[in-house]
Each structure stands twice: as structure tokens, then as C-alpha cells.
C-alpha positions in Angstrom: 85.0 107.4 86.2 88.7 106.3 85.9 90.7 107.9 83.1 91.5 104.5 81.6 90.8 100.7 82.2 92.9 97.6 82.7 92.6 94.7 80.3 90.8 92.8 83.0 88.2 95.7 83.3 88.0 95.8 79.5 87.4 92.1 79.2 84.2 92.3 81.0 82.7 94.6 78.5 84.3 93.1 75.4 83.9 89.4 76.0 87.6 88.9 75.2 90.0 87.5 77.8 92.5 89.8 79.2 95.4 88.0 77.9 94.0 88.3 74.3 93.4 92.0 74.8 97.0 92.4 75.8 98.2 90.5 72.8 96.2 92.1 70.2 97.1 95.5 71.7 100.8 94.8 71.5 100.6 93.7 67.8 98.5 96.7 66.9 95.5 94.4 65.9 92.9 96.3 68.0 92.7 100.0 69.0 91.6 100.4 72.6 94.1 102.8 73.8 97.8 102.8 74.3 100.1 99.6 74.8 103.2 101.0 76.5 106.4 98.7 76.0 108.5 97.9 79.0 110.8 100.6 80.4 114.5 99.9 80.3 115.3 97.2 82.9 111.5 96.1 83.2 109.7 93.3 81.6 106.0 94.3 81.9 104.0 96.2 79.4 101.5 98.7 80.5 98.1 99.4 79.0 95.8 102.3 79.0 92.3 101.4 77.6 89.9 104.2 77.1 86.3 103.6 77.7 85.2 105.8 74.6 87.0 103.3 72.3 85.3 100.4 73.8 82.0 102.2 73.5 82.6 102.6 69.8 83.1 99.0 69.5 80.2 97.8 71.7 77.7 100.6 71.1 78.0 101.4 74.8 76.7 97.9 75.8 78.4 95.2 77.9 79.3 91.6 77.3 80.1 88.8 79.6 83.4 86.9 79.1 83.0 83.4 78.2 79.4 83.7 77.1 
């Protein structure tokens, strides 16, 4: 298993679109892992989402995005 997930991978389990996951993590509204601000000279945030945090929210199940 990977040490962490991308917002795209997490969205399949949470039923929340990746863009919304990124927005909520940047604002501190949802704790799924770490939202790392851009390095100096960069514009893109990095996200490390931990499966254990998703499991606490979902109870270990999966959801389908858009359903």
C-alpha cells in the first residue's frame, strides 16, 4: 500500500470531488493528512492524504463520486 493518497484517489472513497478535497484541506476544514503550501517560486500545493484518516471517516468503506 502507498504511504499516502492523492486527492483523486481519496475522492473515490469519500464521494467528494478532488478539487473540493484540496480546497477543504487548504482551509483546514477537513483533516485527511497534510496540505503543503507551495515552495518559494512554485505555485502548486502538495497533498498527502492518509488512508487511516479516510477509514475513520468512512468506517473503512468506499463511496462512488457523484452518486
